Steps between C-alpha positions, in 0.01 A plus 500: 500500500218493752411168659181362340195436714415130528184373335314370805179548694677461836432794735776737607416432866425144613393393848679235705431422865327834556780702338514685170794393281597754230675373189780685323257704290366676811828694524522872429754673274694604811510364856218278625172397342315714247272750675198408291551133581514574874190721487322237292582229755384710797171602337444162338529327837226728637288432194527123547376546859216723378384236251475243780296748706278607204589866557439613145711708259829667600459873432811645664829394650819665621840343561798636696846389385697499824819327381619294202348153488758220466487224240419255778193350674249758630191479720175696495277567801142607429291689758133593461456863606129518414242266348166675450196437283626701203873542550796331666855616573805277528865553594794292381851495647782350290801365692834342411630176653643689796163658583594847377212697348562558129170653395151575632177551312130577544213421266129584486246256356141591411195283435272624221150615592330624180270799529142473379573778255753337264614823337869576565563763768788646300547530127729253330829681417572554135809303406763630261756293313411172672657216307266237359768245588809606700686195367514672159679808639880546492695373797584773752815646345661582835408170664851359481552184703816462710719204409432303818174309533235724659131591506520724193566193286150369566321838480390589147481880462367690198441869428244716324605813311288760324540613139773745605692225677417626849501225761170405657381196687737217592351151497637197682408141575678213669619212284497267801258486796615691807331267750353147497150651480339786301553844655342825380716704739816319396425589138438866588805550721753341265395762242447799733844466660654619171323839492814700582712322239225543240481876571877551491509323165220709350655825635827439317701459821596140421747357577530687829813589695310439822301224664135549590391222739142515619444433870130432453246435227120520511225417255133605509254360247125526450458146369694182433733509198411285201759309301876468544609844376526798738569847361655789693506863383773640728574837656753609762641786705869447579698777672863602547448445874509128429129458572217425266191305407375318194148406408290382211157415371445124478313333215401163368402437139143618566595839647601694809482305827694707756824666610837417653737715708842451661758691703845525337841571650751638249846344550811612303679214325871440545 
């Protein structure tokens, strides 16, 4: 039986003496920390810096996964690459206790500057099959949690299906805070990191006889997400060469907000 998630408001990452301390629920199903948790920490650290600098809304971020992150204290180093009137760009380097680089990310923040003409420049996309409340949908059928305590135990995942039973959008939200402060990017990346698994599930290729680690993940949005739920409609191109990519449209409960993309390496199991 899967280990139950504790009922607590404690964040997955806490900060002590300038270091980030992950708890057991930051772990992935395999070696190291969960990729979405790492990406959420890297981008969330940049977002905290951006709030102090009044840089505005995070509209895009990209994270490189250079090596597995250990379940041990980590440090983040934030560098300002640009700070202009309308936009700012930050870089974050995540290191282990030995100083080895685990991950690196970049994020772009934009300050609003409304036009005199308030009409939208693009039409609002028509939404199809958006759930009124994702919490009422069935749990993601293929979202099995490994026995050992890990990040999937605190990530609630639900799925939409059409009248014919065809899989559509996958919704997820965290049942515990990721960080000791609110983070829009942390919320987005913990959901977007699952795009490849969501697509493999909807394509009927689940469970797989191969691994599909992503070595990066990026998210671009046109506005800040609203609410706790993030929906991903996934797609992918995975090849017999062992190379591939997965992507997806990203939604909140009010509609389409952006896209995510990641590079996958296909690894035979066993």
